[in-house]
C-alpha positions as CSV (number, residue, x, y, z in Angstrom):
1,G,0.3,0.0,-0.2
2,E,1.0,3.9,-0.4
3,D,1.8,3.8,3.3
4,V,4.1,1.4,3.5
5,K,7.4,3.2,4.2
6,P,10.5,1.7,2.2
7,F,12.6,0.9,5.7
8,T,11.5,0.1,9.3
9,P,12.2,2.6,12.8
10,G,14.7,-0.4,13.2
11,K,16.3,-0.3,9.4
12,A,16.7,3.5,9.0
13,K,17.9,3.7,12.8
14,E,20.9,1.0,12.2
15,I,21.0,3.6,8.7
16,V,21.4,6.6,10.4
17,M,24.2,5.4,12.9
18,S,25.9,3.3,11.2
19,L,26.1,5.2,7.9
20,Q,29.7,7.5,7.6
21,Q,29.1,8.8,4.5
22,P,25.9,11.3,3.4
23,A,22.6,10.4,2.1
24,V,19.7,11.2,0.8
25,F,15.7,9.3,1.9
26,C,12.7,9.4,-0.1
27,N,9.0,8.5,0.2
28,M,9.5,8.5,4.8
29,V,7.7,11.5,5.7
30,G,4.9,11.4,3.1
31,D,1.9,10.6,5.5
32,W,3.7,14.0,8.0
33,P,1.8,17.0,8.2
34,A,4.8,18.6,8.8
35,L,5.1,19.2,4.7
36,H,2.1,21.5,4.5
37,W,4.8,23.7,7.1
38,N,5.0,26.3,4.0
39,A,6.2,29.5,4.7
40,K,2.5,30.6,4.2
41,Y,1.1,28.6,6.6
42,L,3.3,29.1,9.3
43,S,3.0,32.8,9.2
44,A,-0.8,31.8,9.6
45,V,0.0,29.8,13.1
46,L,2.0,32.0,14.1
47,D,0.1,35.0,14.1
48,G,1.9,37.9,14.0
49,K,4.5,36.9,16.1
50,T,7.6,37.9,15.4
51,I,10.8,36.4,15.0
52,Q,14.6,37.6,13.9
53,F,15.9,36.9,10.9
54,R,19.5,37.5,9.4
55,L,20.6,39.1,6.9
56,G,23.5,39.2,4.5
57,L,25.1,40.6,0.7
58,K,23.7,38.4,-2.2
59,T,27.1,39.5,-3.6
60,V,30.0,36.8,-3.4
61,D,33.6,38.1,-2.0
62,L,36.4,36.0,-0.9
63,V,35.5,35.9,2.8
64,P,32.7,34.3,4.0
65,Q,30.3,35.6,5.5
66,F,29.9,35.5,9.2
67,E,27.4,36.0,11.1
68,T,29.3,38.4,12.7
69,R,28.8,40.1,9.2
70,C,24.9,40.3,9.0
71,S,22.2,42.6,9.6
72,Y,19.7,41.7,12.1
73,V,15.1,42.0,12.4
74,K,12.9,41.0,14.4
75,A,9.7,40.9,12.1
76,T,7.0,38.6,11.1
77,L,6.7,35.8,8.3
78,E,4.2,38.0,6.9
79,E,6.4,41.0,6.4
80,F,9.1,38.8,5.8
81,L,6.7,37.1,2.8
82,A,5.8,40.4,2.0
83,W,9.4,41.4,1.2
84,S,10.3,38.2,-0.6
85,C,7.2,38.5,-3.0
86,G,7.8,42.1,-4.1
87,Q,4.9,43.5,-2.0
88,P,4.7,47.3,-1.1
89,S,7.5,48.2,1.5
90,C,3.9,49.6,3.8
91,L,4.1,45.9,3.7
92,S,7.5,44.3,4.9
93,G,8.4,46.1,8.4
94,P,11.9,46.2,9.1
95,F,12.8,44.5,5.8
96,S,11.7,47.9,4.3
97,C,15.3,48.8,4.4
98,Y,17.0,46.4,2.5
99,K,17.0,46.1,-0.6
100,Y,15.6,43.0,-1.9
101,S,18.0,42.4,-4.9
102,K,20.8,42.9,-2.6
103,Y,20.0,41.1,0.3
104,W,18.7,37.2,1.1
105,A,17.3,36.6,4.7
106,Y,17.1,33.4,7.0
107,A,15.1,33.1,9.8
108,D,17.4,30.1,11.3
109,Y,18.2,28.3,13.8
110,K,14.5,28.5,15.9
111,Y,13.6,25.5,17.8
112,I,10.3,24.7,17.2
113,A,10.0,23.8,20.7
114,R,10.1,27.8,21.9
115,M,8.8,29.4,18.5
116,F,5.9,27.1,19.2
117,E,5.6,26.7,23.2
118,E,1.7,27.8,23.1
119,K,0.7,25.2,20.8
120,P,2.4,22.2,21.6
121,E,0.3,19.7,19.2
122,I,1.7,20.9,16.4
123,F,4.7,19.5,17.9
124,Q,3.3,15.8,16.6
125,D,4.1,17.1,13.3
126,I,7.1,16.5,13.1
127,R,8.1,12.2,13.9
128,W,11.3,11.3,13.8
129,S,9.9,7.9,15.5
130,D,9.8,6.5,11.8
131,F,13.7,6.7,11.7
132,G,13.9,5.0,14.9
133,F,13.5,7.2,17.5
134,P,10.0,7.1,19.2
135,G,9.6,10.4,21.2
136,R,11.5,12.6,19.1
137,S,9.3,15.1,17.3
138,G,9.6,18.8,17.1
139,K,10.1,19.6,20.1
140,E,13.6,18.4,19.7
141,S,13.8,20.0,16.1
142,T,14.6,23.1,14.9
143,L,13.8,25.3,11.9
144,W,14.6,27.4,9.0
145,I,13.1,29.9,6.3
146,G,15.0,31.9,4.2
147,S,15.7,33.5,0.6
148,E,17.3,32.7,-2.1
149,G,20.1,33.4,-1.4
150,A,20.3,32.2,2.1
151,N,23.4,30.5,3.3
152,T,25.1,29.0,5.9
153,P,28.9,29.7,5.9
154,C,30.7,26.3,6.1
155,H,30.9,24.7,9.4
156,L,31.4,21.6,11.2
157,D,29.5,20.7,13.9
158,S,31.0,19.6,17.3
159,Y,27.9,17.0,18.3
160,G,25.5,14.2,17.0
161,C,25.0,13.6,13.4
162,N,21.8,16.2,11.1
163,L,18.9,14.5,9.9
164,V,17.2,16.9,7.4
165,L,13.7,17.8,6.3
166,Q,13.1,19.5,3.2
167,V,9.6,21.1,3.5
168,Q,9.5,23.6,0.8
169,G,11.6,25.5,-2.1
170,R,15.3,23.6,-2.5
171,K,18.7,23.8,-1.0
172,R,21.8,23.4,-1.9
173,W,24.6,21.2,0.2
174,H,28.5,21.3,-0.2
175,L,29.6,18.3,1.9
176,F,33.5,17.3,3.0
177,P,34.3,14.5,4.8
178,P,35.7,15.0,8.2
179,G,39.6,13.7,6.7
180,D,39.1,16.9,4.5
181,T,39.7,19.0,7.9
182,S,42.9,20.4,6.9
183,F,42.2,21.6,3.8
184,L,39.5,23.9,5.3
185,Y,41.6,25.5,7.3
186,P,39.4,25.7,10.8
187,T,38.8,28.4,13.0
188,R,37.1,29.1,16.1
189,I,36.6,32.8,15.4
190,P,34.1,33.4,15.6
191,Y,33.6,31.6,18.1
192,E,30.4,29.8,19.1
193,E,30.4,26.5,20.9
194,S,29.8,23.3,18.6
195,S,30.5,25.0,15.9
196,I,33.6,24.9,13.9
197,F,33.8,27.1,11.2
198,S,36.3,27.0,7.3
199,K,37.9,30.2,6.8
200,V,37.0,29.0,3.2
201,N,34.0,30.8,1.1
202,I,33.1,28.2,-0.4
203,A,31.1,29.5,-3.0
204,N,34.7,31.8,-3.7
205,P,37.4,30.0,-2.4
206,D,40.9,32.9,-2.6
207,L,43.1,29.9,-3.9
208,K,46.3,32.2,-2.8
209,R,45.5,32.5,0.7
210,F,44.0,28.7,1.3
211,P,45.6,26.8,-1.8
212,E,45.1,23.4,0.4
213,F,41.1,23.7,-0.4
214,R,42.5,22.8,-4.1
215,N,42.5,18.9,-2.1
216,A,38.9,18.9,-1.3
217,T,36.6,17.0,-1.8
218,A,32.9,18.5,-2.6
219,H,29.9,16.1,-2.4
220,V,27.0,18.9,-4.0
221,V,23.1,17.8,-3.3
222,T,19.8,19.2,-4.2
223,L,17.6,18.8,-1.1
224,S,14.0,18.8,-2.5
225,P,10.8,18.8,-1.2
226,G,9.8,15.8,0.9
227,Q,13.5,14.3,0.8
228,V,15.8,13.9,4.8
229,L,18.9,14.3,4.5
230,L,21.6,12.5,7.3
231,V,24.3,14.1,7.7
232,P,26.8,12.2,9.3
233,R,28.9,12.9,12.1
234,H,31.3,15.5,12.1
235,W,30.6,16.3,7.8
236,W,31.8,19.9,6.9
237,H,28.7,21.6,5.2
238,Y,27.9,25.2,3.3
239,V,23.8,25.7,2.6
240,E,22.4,27.9,0.6
241,S,18.8,28.5,-0.9
242,I,17.9,28.3,-4.0
243,D,14.6,29.1,-4.6
244,P,12.7,32.3,-3.8
245,I,11.5,30.8,-0.4
246,T,13.0,27.5,1.7
247,V,11.5,26.1,4.5
248,S,13.3,23.0,6.5
249,I,12.9,20.7,10.0
250,N,16.2,19.0,11.3
251,S,17.0,17.3,14.4
252,W,20.4,16.1,15.9
253,I,21.0,13.6,16.6
254,E,22.6,12.5,20.2
255,L,26.0,10.0,19.7
256,D,28.6,8.3,22.3
257,A,30.9,10.5,20.8
258,D,29.2,13.4,22.3
259,H,30.9,13.0,25.6
260,K,34.8,13.6,23.9
261,A,33.2,16.5,21.7
262,R,32.2,18.0,25.3
263,V,35.3,18.2,26.9
264,E,37.2,19.0,24.1
265,E,35.0,22.2,23.1
266,A,34.7,22.8,27.2
267,I,38.9,23.2,26.4
268,T,38.1,25.2,23.5
269,R,35.9,27.5,25.6
270,T,38.2,28.7,27.8
271,L,41.0,29.0,26.3
272,V,39.8,30.9,23.6
273,C,38.1,33.2,26.1
274,A,41.2,33.5,28.3
275,I,43.0,34.8,25.3
276,K,40.2,36.9,24.3
277,S,39.4,38.8,27.8
278,A,43.6,39.1,27.9
279,E,43.3,41.6,24.3
280,N,42.6,45.6,24.6
281,P,38.7,46.2,24.6
282,S,39.3,48.7,22.8
283,D,39.8,46.7,20.1
284,G,37.0,46.0,19.6
285,D,36.8,43.1,17.7
286,L,33.8,41.1,16.7
287,W,34.8,37.6,18.1
288,L,31.8,36.5,19.8
289,N,29.5,35.1,17.0
290,P,26.1,36.7,17.7
291,T,24.4,33.8,18.8
292,E,26.8,33.5,21.9
293,V,24.8,35.8,24.6
294,E,28.4,36.9,26.1
295,A,32.0,35.7,27.8
296,T,31.6,33.4,30.2
297,S,34.6,34.1,32.6
298,H,37.3,31.3,33.7
299,E,35.6,29.7,36.9
300,I,32.7,28.9,35.0
301,N,34.5,27.8,32.5
302,L,36.8,25.4,34.6
303,Q,33.0,24.4,35.9
304,Y,32.1,23.0,32.3
305,L,35.4,21.3,31.6
306,N,34.9,19.5,34.8
307,R,31.0,18.4,34.0
308,A,32.0,17.7,30.7
309,V,35.5,14.9,32.1
310,S,32.7,13.9,34.7
311,A,29.8,13.2,32.1
312,Y,32.5,11.3,29.9
313,F,33.8,9.1,32.3
314,K,30.2,8.2,33.3
315,C,29.7,7.1,29.6
316,Q,33.2,5.1,29.7
317,K,32.1,3.6,32.8
318,A,27.5,3.3,31.6
319,N,29.5,1.1,27.9
320,V,31.1,-1.1,30.2
321,S,28.6,-2.2,32.4
322,E,26.5,-2.7,29.5
323,Q,29.3,-4.7,28.0
324,A,29.1,-7.0,30.8
325,R,25.8,-7.9,30.3
326,P,23.3,-9.1,27.6
327,S,23.0,-6.0,26.0
328,S,18.9,-5.1,25.7
329,A,17.5,-4.0,22.4
330,G,14.3,-2.2,23.8
331,A,17.2,0.4,24.9
332,E,16.6,3.7,23.4
333,Q,18.1,7.8,23.0
334,R,17.1,9.9,24.9
335,T,14.0,12.7,22.4
336,S,15.7,16.0,24.7
337,A,16.2,18.8,22.6
338,S,20.1,18.5,21.8
339,C,22.8,20.4,23.0
340,K,23.7,21.9,20.0
341,R,25.1,25.4,18.5
342,K,22.2,27.8,20.0
343,K,22.1,26.2,22.3
344,R,22.5,28.9,25.2
345,E,19.1,30.9,22.9
346,A,16.7,28.2,24.7
347,G,18.7,30.1,28.0
348,C,21.0,26.8,29.5
349,E,23.8,28.4,31.2
350,P,26.8,26.7,29.8
351,E,28.5,25.2,33.1
352,G,24.8,23.5,33.2
353,C,23.4,21.9,29.9
354,R,22.9,19.3,29.3
355,L,26.0,16.9,30.0
356,L,24.5,14.7,31.3
357,T,21.0,13.6,28.5
358,H,22.7,11.7,26.3
359,E,21.6,8.1,26.2
360,C,25.8,6.3,27.1
361,G,24.5,2.5,26.4
362,F,23.9,3.5,23.3
363,S,27.8,2.9,20.5
364,T,25.4,-1.2,19.8
365,F,25.1,1.3,15.8
366,K,28.5,3.1,16.4
367,E,30.4,-0.4,16.4
368,E,28.2,-2.8,14.1
369,K,29.0,-1.8,10.9
370,L,25.9,-2.5,8.0
371,Q,26.7,-6.1,5.8
372,K,25.4,-4.3,3.5
373,I,23.9,-0.4,2.9
374,P,20.8,0.0,1.3
375,F,21.2,1.5,-1.7
376,G,18.8,2.4,-4.3
377,P,15.5,4.7,-5.5
378,H,14.5,5.0,-1.4
379,L,18.4,5.7,-0.5
380,I,20.2,7.9,-2.2
381,Q,24.2,8.4,-1.6
382,V,25.4,12.2,-1.9
383,L,28.7,11.1,-4.5
384,P,31.4,13.0,-4.9
385,Q,31.6,15.8,-7.5
386,S,34.1,14.0,-9.6
387,Q,31.7,10.5,-9.2
388,E,28.2,12.8,-10.6
389,T,26.2,10.3,-12.2
390,S,23.0,10.7,-13.7
391,S,21.6,7.6,-11.4
392,M,20.4,9.9,-8.2
393,G,17.2,10.1,-9.7
394,A,15.6,13.1,-8.1
395,V,18.6,14.0,-5.9
396,A,20.5,15.9,-8.3
397,V,24.0,16.3,-7.8
398,E,25.3,19.7,-9.3
399,S,28.5,22.0,-9.8
400,D,26.0,24.7,-11.0
401,G,28.3,25.1,-13.7
402,R,30.7,26.9,-11.3
403,D,34.2,25.7,-10.6
404,L,34.8,25.4,-7.3
405,H,38.8,26.2,-8.1
406,E,39.2,29.2,-10.3
407,N,38.7,31.9,-8.8
408,E,42.1,33.4,-6.7
409,G,43.2,36.8,-5.0
410,G,42.2,38.9,-2.3
411,H,42.7,37.7,1.2
412,F,40.5,36.3,4.8
413,G,40.7,39.7,8.0
414,K,39.5,39.6,11.4
415,L,36.3,41.7,11.5
416,H,36.6,45.0,13.5
417,C,33.3,45.7,14.9
418,T,31.9,47.2,18.6
419,R,31.7,43.2,20.1
420,K,27.8,43.0,21.8
421,Q,27.0,44.9,18.6
422,L,23.9,42.5,16.6
423,V,23.4,44.9,13.8
424,M,25.4,45.9,11.4
425,S,25.5,47.8,8.8
426,S,27.8,46.2,5.8
427,D,31.0,47.7,4.7
428,C,31.9,46.1,8.6
429,E,35.2,44.5,6.7
430,T,38.3,46.5,8.3
431,P,40.7,43.6,8.2
432,A,42.4,42.9,12.1
433,H,45.8,42.8,9.9
434,Q,46.7,44.1,6.5
435,M,47.7,41.1,4.0
436,D,50.5,42.2,1.0
437,S,49.3,41.0,-2.2
438,D,51.4,37.8,-2.4
439,G,49.2,36.8,1.7
440,S,52.3,37.5,3.7
441,P,52.2,40.3,6.7
442,N,52.7,43.6,5.8
443,A,56.5,44.4,7.3
444,S,54.6,47.8,9.0
445,Q,52.1,45.3,10.4
446,T,52.0,43.6,13.7
447,A,53.1,40.1,11.7
448,L,50.4,37.6,13.8
449,S,47.9,38.1,16.0
450,T,45.8,37.0,18.9
451,N,43.4,35.8,16.7
452,D,46.9,34.0,15.0
453,L,47.2,32.7,17.9
454,L,44.1,30.7,18.9
455,D,44.2,29.3,15.2
456,C,46.8,27.4,16.3
457,L,46.4,27.0,19.7
458,V,42.0,25.2,19.0
459,N,43.4,24.1,15.6
460,P,40.6,20.7,16.3
461,H,43.8,18.3,16.0
462,V,45.0,20.6,19.0
463,I,42.2,20.1,20.5
464,S,41.9,16.6,20.3
465,L,45.3,15.8,21.5
466,V,45.1,17.8,24.1
467,A,41.6,16.5,25.9
468,R,43.3,13.0,25.0
469,L,45.9,14.1,27.5
470,L,42.9,15.7,29.8
471,L,41.7,12.4,30.3
472,E,44.5,10.0,30.6
473,R,45.5,12.7,33.4
474,T,41.8,12.4,34.6
475,R,42.1,8.7,34.8
476,V,44.7,7.4,36.6
């Protein structure tokens, strides 16, 4: 019958927890009420409630358009729709200050639990139980609404893996495997817990500054309504809306590996906050992402680190106990909202933010590899660009007529703005230190900045080593 899904919840969960490459699920959500969540429907449901939109320039330059470089407005979805549809400016509210031809708008990382707290029944429109996560609904999901060109800078998520449902319009995803991390020039400035950004603007890479990006392998997919993308742990991704209006819903799935990742994030936070706080505040370097409300104190950061270490060893102990007795097929993952980037947007303090909410005895799926991944019309692998084929069906692997490795010139600059300034002008692009045309420091300028030092100190490889040494010391 039409209601029969290609994968049972158990099989879908096995795929999600085992597959280490991106793939698209098809024909799994046809009966989800959330498929009707287009922007017009959501505007009616929200009934005049304002939400924050991030606005960025449609022009593409060599520097990634981080959230620190964007402007922000609070508006209704009705005003957003009026602006994106070219209606009179009197109907578009605060969007009237921004020409649609020059700007895109994005309501991103909106926790559904908060947006619809007065209408909790709507949470059941999203049924992640079909993917083997009973109890997980819209309450553990986030909503994304954007105009054409709206994008997320290339980054990897420190925690979990990601399931993304496309509801309206299409989005193009550029994904890179964890092994490409060094080719993507990772940075923690702007700092945001659980997000490691790339210095490279994927849409217009500066190969003079970042020559190793030539070695990166992009897996590109255009996600259409009704499809669900699996983004495995630590896969880099740059995402762009390619239709006039896009709506998508995602949920981060907690993993055992999150416990070690949380220790690494705690170390990173401690170092970044300590070193940046030592700088002259008058320098005005906007190093803290707008989603990070404020820099936390050294005392709080150490508390956060100690809690993360305790949670790690608690999980290790639970895993040992789990292996000592017959496994329980009924052990299910918790359905608490994932402690993902933007988590303090929901009001959590860093030292107490759900450090123990991830189920520890959930490593069996990660350890047991699928003997045969059931790729086919219902599970389509996202291939590297060099392996583009016509067999993708509804999921098109595209280069969009653009060679990602041809553009050269320019430089990557750190930004200078007032730290708590959330609404910024579009010309805030002063570099932290000037570079000569060949990418080397000017003799008249300081050769190395605090941010250069941090890029080395909190490089993911360095932090991973520090975490290992710290855990070994604690274990002893």
